[in-house]
matplotlib code that plots the C-alpha trace (Angstrom):
import matplotlib.pyplot as plt

x = [19.9, 18.5, 17.8, 20.1, 20.7, 24.2, 26.3, 30.0, 33.2, 33.8, 37.5, 39.2, 36.7, 37.8, 35.7, 35.1, 34.3, 31.5, 28.7, 30.2, 32.5, 33.8, 34.7, 34.8, 32.3, 33.7, 30.9, 30.4, 28.8, 32.1, 33.4, 31.3, 32.5, 30.3, 29.2, 28.1, 26.2, 28.4, 30.9, 29.7, 29.7, 31.3, 34.9, 37.2, 36.8, 33.5, 31.0, 27.8, 24.5, 23.9, 20.9, 21.0, 20.9, 23.4, 24.1, 27.1, 30.0, 30.7, 33.6, 35.7, 37.7, 38.3, 34.6, 32.1, 29.2, 28.8, 26.4, 24.9, 24.1, 20.9, 20.9, 23.2, 23.1, 26.3, 26.6, 29.9, 32.3, 35.9, 38.7, 41.4, 44.0, 43.2, 44.6, 45.7, 47.9, 49.4, 50.1, 52.7, 54.6, 57.2, 56.3, 57.6, 56.6, 55.1, 52.3, 51.7, 49.3, 47.1, 46.8, 43.0, 43.5, 46.6, 44.7, 42.2, 44.8, 44.1, 47.8, 47.8, 44.4, 45.6, 48.5, 46.4, 43.8, 46.6, 47.8, 44.3, 43.6, 46.8, 46.1, 42.6, 44.4, 46.9, 44.1, 42.2, 45.4, 46.3, 42.8, 43.0, 46.1, 44.2, 45.5, 43.2, 43.5, 43.9, 44.3, 47.3, 47.5, 49.1, 50.1, 52.3, 54.3, 57.4, 57.2, 58.2, 61.6, 64.7, 67.4, 64.9, 64.1, 60.5, 57.8, 57.0, 53.5, 51.9, 49.3, 47.4, 50.7, 52.3, 55.3, 54.3, 55.2, 53.6, 54.0, 57.3, 56.1, 53.1, 55.0, 55.1, 51.3, 51.0, 52.7, 50.0, 47.3, 49.1, 49.4, 45.5, 45.4, 44.9, 47.8, 48.3, 47.6, 48.3, 47.9, 47.9, 48.6, 50.7, 53.9, 56.1, 59.8, 61.3, 64.8, 66.1, 66.1, 65.9, 65.7, 62.7, 62.4, 61.7, 58.4, 58.0, 54.5, 54.2, 52.0, 53.2, 51.8, 53.1, 52.4, 53.2, 52.4, 52.9, 54.2, 55.4, 59.1, 61.3, 61.0, 57.1, 57.0, 59.4, 57.2, 54.2, 56.1, 56.9, 53.2, 52.5, 55.2, 53.9, 50.3, 51.1, 53.3, 50.5, 48.0, 50.1, 51.5, 54.9, 57.9, 59.8, 60.7, 58.6, 61.5, 62.7, 59.7, 59.8, 63.1, 64.3, 67.9, 69.0, 72.3, 73.8, 75.1, 78.7, 78.1, 77.2, 80.4, 82.3, 80.4, 81.0, 84.7, 84.9, 82.6, 83.7, 82.4, 83.2, 83.2, 80.8, 83.2, 82.0, 79.8, 79.0, 75.4, 74.4, 74.1, 72.3, 75.4, 76.2, 72.8, 72.8, 76.2, 74.7, 71.6, 74.1, 76.2, 73.2, 71.6, 68.3, 65.9, 64.9, 67.0, 67.0, 69.7, 69.7, 71.6, 72.5, 74.6, 72.7, 73.5, 71.8, 68.5, 65.8, 65.9, 62.9, 64.7, 66.0, 69.6, 72.1, 75.7, 76.8, 80.2, 80.9, 81.4, 82.3, 79.5, 76.0, 73.5, 69.8, 67.3, 66.1, 65.2, 65.4, 64.0, 65.8, 64.4, 67.8, 69.1, 66.0, 64.9, 61.2, 60.5, 62.3, 61.4, 62.5, 62.1, 61.2, 62.3, 59.6, 61.6, 61.4, 64.9, 66.4, 64.5, 66.0, 69.4, 68.6, 67.3, 70.6, 72.7, 71.0, 71.2, 67.4, 65.5, 63.3, 61.0, 59.8, 58.8, 57.2, 54.1, 55.9, 57.6, 54.3, 53.0, 56.0, 55.6, 52.1, 53.5, 53.8, 54.4, 57.3, 56.7, 57.8, 57.0, 57.8, 57.1, 56.7, 56.7, 53.8, 54.7, 58.4, 57.2, 54.7, 57.1, 59.6, 56.7, 55.5, 59.0, 58.5, 61.6, 59.7, 57.8, 55.8, 54.0, 52.0, 50.8, 48.1, 49.4, 52.9, 54.7, 58.5, 61.0, 60.2, 56.6, 53.6, 50.5, 48.0]
y = [-86.7, -88.9, -89.0, -91.4, -92.6, -94.2, -95.0, -95.0, -93.4, -89.8, -88.9, -85.5, -83.0, -79.6, -76.5, -74.0, -71.0, -71.2, -72.4, -75.5, -78.5, -81.2, -84.7, -88.3, -91.0, -94.5, -97.1, -100.6, -99.1, -97.2, -93.7, -90.4, -86.9, -85.1, -81.5, -80.8, -77.6, -75.9, -77.8, -81.4, -81.6, -85.2, -86.2, -86.9, -90.4, -91.3, -93.5, -91.6, -92.0, -89.3, -88.3, -86.1, -85.6, -87.3, -85.3, -84.8, -83.5, -79.7, -79.4, -82.5, -84.0, -87.3, -88.1, -88.4, -87.5, -85.6, -86.1, -82.9, -83.6, -82.5, -84.4, -86.7, -89.0, -90.1, -93.9, -94.4, -91.4, -91.7, -92.0, -89.5, -91.0, -90.9, -92.6, -88.9, -88.8, -92.1, -91.2, -88.8, -91.7, -93.8, -97.5, -98.9, -100.8, -97.4, -97.9, -101.5, -101.0, -99.0, -101.3, -100.9, -97.3, -97.6, -100.0, -97.1, -95.5, -96.0, -97.1, -99.7, -100.9, -101.1, -103.3, -105.7, -106.0, -106.8, -109.6, -111.1, -110.9, -112.6, -115.4, -115.9, -115.8, -118.5, -120.7, -120.3, -121.1, -124.2, -125.4, -124.9, -127.2, -129.9, -129.4, -130.0, -127.7, -129.6, -128.8, -130.1, -129.6, -126.5, -128.4, -131.3, -134.0, -135.9, -134.9, -131.4, -132.6, -131.1, -128.5, -125.4, -123.9, -124.6, -123.1, -125.5, -126.1, -128.4, -130.6, -131.9, -132.9, -134.2, -132.0, -130.7, -128.0, -125.4, -126.4, -125.9, -127.5, -129.1, -131.3, -134.3, -134.5, -133.7, -137.1, -138.8, -137.1, -138.3, -141.8, -141.5, -141.0, -137.2, -136.9, -133.1, -131.1, -127.5, -125.4, -121.7, -121.8, -120.3, -121.7, -120.8, -120.3, -119.6, -118.6, -115.2, -113.2, -109.5, -108.6, -106.6, -109.3, -112.0, -113.1, -115.7, -116.3, -116.3, -117.3, -119.9, -121.8, -125.5, -127.8, -131.5, -133.4, -137.1, -137.8, -134.2, -133.7, -130.9, -129.0, -129.3, -127.7, -125.2, -124.1, -124.1, -121.9, -119.5, -119.3, -118.4, -115.7, -114.2, -114.2, -112.3, -109.9, -109.2, -108.6, -106.0, -104.2, -105.2, -103.0, -106.1, -105.9, -108.3, -110.0, -110.9, -112.9, -114.5, -116.1, -117.2, -118.6, -121.5, -121.9, -124.9, -124.5, -124.9, -122.2, -119.9, -120.8, -119.8, -116.7, -115.3, -116.3, -113.7, -111.1, -108.2, -110.1, -112.8, -116.0, -119.1, -121.8, -125.3, -126.7, -123.2, -121.8, -119.2, -115.8, -112.8, -111.1, -114.2, -114.3, -110.5, -111.0, -113.8, -111.5, -108.8, -111.2, -112.6, -109.2, -110.8, -109.9, -113.7, -116.8, -120.5, -122.3, -126.1, -129.1, -127.6, -129.8, -132.7, -131.7, -128.4, -130.2, -131.5, -135.3, -135.9, -134.3, -136.7, -136.7, -138.2, -138.4, -135.8, -137.1, -133.6, -132.1, -135.3, -134.5, -135.7, -132.9, -132.6, -132.9, -129.5, -126.0, -122.5, -119.4, -116.0, -112.6, -110.7, -111.5, -113.3, -116.9, -116.9, -120.6, -123.7, -127.2, -130.5, -134.2, -136.2, -139.5, -142.1, -145.4, -145.9, -147.6, -144.4, -142.2, -144.1, -143.4, -139.6, -139.4, -141.1, -138.6, -135.7, -137.4, -137.7, -140.2, -142.5, -143.2, -139.5, -140.2, -143.7, -142.5, -140.9, -144.2, -146.1, -143.7, -144.6, -148.3, -148.0, -147.2, -143.7, -142.6, -140.1, -136.8, -133.2, -130.3, -126.8, -124.0, -120.2, -117.4, -115.4, -112.1, -112.4, -112.6, -109.8, -107.6, -107.8, -107.4, -104.3, -102.9, -102.9, -103.0, -104.3, -107.4, -106.7, -104.1, -106.9, -108.3, -106.7, -108.2, -109.3, -111.5, -111.1, -111.1, -108.7, -108.1, -110.4, -108.0, -107.1]
z = [-162.8, -160.1, -156.5, -154.4, -150.9, -150.4, -147.4, -147.2, -145.6, -146.4, -147.4, -148.1, -146.8, -148.4, -147.4, -150.2, -148.3, -145.8, -148.2, -149.9, -149.0, -151.3, -150.4, -151.6, -150.7, -150.9, -150.7, -152.0, -155.4, -155.9, -155.2, -155.7, -155.7, -153.2, -152.7, -149.2, -148.1, -145.7, -143.4, -142.3, -138.5, -138.3, -138.1, -140.9, -142.4, -140.9, -142.3, -143.2, -145.2, -147.6, -149.6, -152.7, -156.5, -158.7, -161.9, -164.3, -162.8, -163.0, -160.4, -160.7, -163.6, -161.8, -161.7, -164.4, -161.7, -158.7, -155.8, -154.5, -150.9, -149.5, -146.2, -144.2, -141.2, -139.3, -139.1, -137.3, -136.3, -137.6, -135.0, -134.1, -136.6, -140.3, -143.5, -144.7, -141.7, -142.2, -145.8, -144.4, -142.2, -144.0, -144.0, -140.8, -137.5, -136.6, -139.4, -138.3, -135.2, -137.5, -140.5, -140.5, -141.2, -143.3, -145.6, -146.4, -148.5, -152.3, -153.2, -150.2, -151.4, -154.9, -153.9, -151.9, -154.5, -157.0, -154.9, -154.1, -157.8, -158.8, -156.3, -158.1, -161.6, -160.3, -159.2, -162.6, -164.5, -162.4, -163.0, -166.6, -166.5, -165.0, -161.4, -158.4, -155.5, -152.2, -148.6, -146.4, -142.5, -141.0, -137.9, -138.5, -136.5, -137.5, -141.2, -140.5, -139.5, -141.3, -141.1, -141.5, -138.2, -137.2, -134.8, -132.1, -130.8, -128.3, -129.9, -126.8, -125.2, -128.3, -129.7, -133.2, -135.5, -138.0, -141.5, -143.5, -146.7, -148.1, -150.8, -148.7, -148.3, -152.0, -152.7, -150.7, -152.8, -156.1, -154.6, -154.4, -158.1, -157.9, -160.4, -160.4, -157.3, -155.9, -153.0, -152.2, -148.4, -145.6, -144.5, -141.5, -141.0, -137.5, -138.5, -137.3, -140.5, -140.2, -143.8, -145.2, -147.8, -145.2, -143.5, -140.7, -142.2, -146.0, -148.8, -151.4, -154.5, -154.1, -156.9, -157.5, -160.6, -161.8, -165.3, -165.8, -166.3, -164.9, -168.2, -168.0, -164.5, -165.5, -168.2, -165.9, -163.6, -166.5, -167.1, -163.5, -163.5, -166.7, -165.4, -162.1, -164.0, -166.5, -163.8, -162.0, -165.1, -164.1, -165.4, -166.5, -170.4, -172.3, -173.8, -170.3, -169.9, -173.4, -173.4, -169.7, -170.0, -168.1, -166.4, -164.4, -160.9, -162.2, -164.8, -162.1, -160.3, -163.7, -164.2, -160.4, -160.8, -163.6, -162.0, -159.7, -156.6, -154.3, -156.4, -155.7, -154.8, -155.9, -153.0, -151.7, -151.5, -154.1, -152.3, -153.4, -154.9, -156.9, -158.3, -159.0, -160.8, -163.1, -163.9, -165.1, -167.1, -168.9, -169.2, -167.9, -165.1, -164.9, -165.2, -164.1, -162.3, -162.5, -161.2, -157.8, -155.5, -154.1, -150.4, -150.9, -151.7, -149.5, -148.8, -151.2, -154.1, -156.8, -157.5, -160.0, -160.5, -163.2, -164.7, -166.4, -163.0, -161.2, -158.4, -157.3, -158.5, -158.0, -160.8, -159.8, -161.0, -159.4, -160.9, -159.9, -160.2, -160.2, -156.7, -155.2, -156.0, -156.4, -157.5, -156.2, -157.5, -158.9, -159.4, -156.5, -155.1, -155.4, -154.7, -150.9, -150.8, -152.3, -149.9, -147.0, -148.5, -148.9, -145.3, -143.9, -146.2, -144.3, -140.9, -140.6, -138.7, -141.0, -138.1, -138.4, -142.0, -141.6, -143.1, -146.1, -146.6, -146.5, -149.2, -151.5, -150.7, -151.9, -155.5, -156.8, -160.2, -161.3, -159.7, -160.0, -157.8, -157.0, -154.7, -155.6, -153.2, -154.0, -151.9, -153.3, -157.0, -156.4, -154.5, -157.5, -160.3, -158.5, -157.7, -153.9, -151.6, -148.4, -148.9, -145.9, -147.7, -149.3, -146.0, -144.1, -140.7, -141.3, -139.0, -138.6, -136.0, -133.2, -134.5, -133.5, -132.9, -134.1]

ax = plt.figure().add_subplot(projection="3d")
ax.plot(x, y, z, "-o")
ax.set_aspect("equal")
plt.show()
């Protein structure tokens, strides 16, 4: 037994007659089962300082020790809304204005800690692979051009946009002989998507490496996915992580043609029901799709003519978790003449990419890069239906505050 003085937030006050009241104290040192003399005269979920005797627990199987409270002082009174009340409310926009209270719930805290620990593990893994963490600008000018919808901003009178990708800037880092770089950063999409799997601001791992092949970067993506799944005790069968099959885009067309779904026509985009049909056909949770049509890929993607299908395809790779893609990458164009051709193919103004062309003109080694949606991966690994449950303050169509 020992005398202690602790400060924290008190949860779950449970009167036991007139003489005792049980509660849980959450403080920086941990959580403690507390026994108060009588009913405390402070609101639920208040911050208090307690003094008392810490001894082996006699009343709780959950806690090894209990704190017999001898005195307490109110530090900050709890509000009218408690996390216990929010626990009874289904996750929806009704919860979002009270995220500061909602995040007190143990299951919500656990989800967020899993996410932040996964990011730490990703950084450690990338450093172990000799990648350097860099920072790209969130506000960009012409290099944000492209088909994807953008958030426009006024940069002191100059039109600008919020960042859609960091990969173009990563090429500049590689040109400066930082041969393998990565970034964990927010990106922004302004498309009108009302799905619970969509965010207007989301977190992504983007990586670019010189002298590493498509297969090298697919293996690295495998390792990241495996690390995240291990950190959250994912329900995915181990064999589905050990041996991830690879199919070509045209094999996806053939599989969906035989499936009980609308088939993927050559040249069409892979929809969620196409991907789900492939997962069921392969009997795998995860699978790679390679060699997508060249017109589906960004202008900086390397492409080639594939005689077996008589079409231009990308030297790319995309990892699906059942119906959702969580990794998208491929080899990059490093020849400035070829980049101009790709810009023309996609009807993009080369003047908007003059700096990027200058980077390529300076001499850039062979490159491969990828982007991995962190919330998408975690939502799948944790079995969540709503990706917004992994973001304390999500941004999506119709929701901006707080």
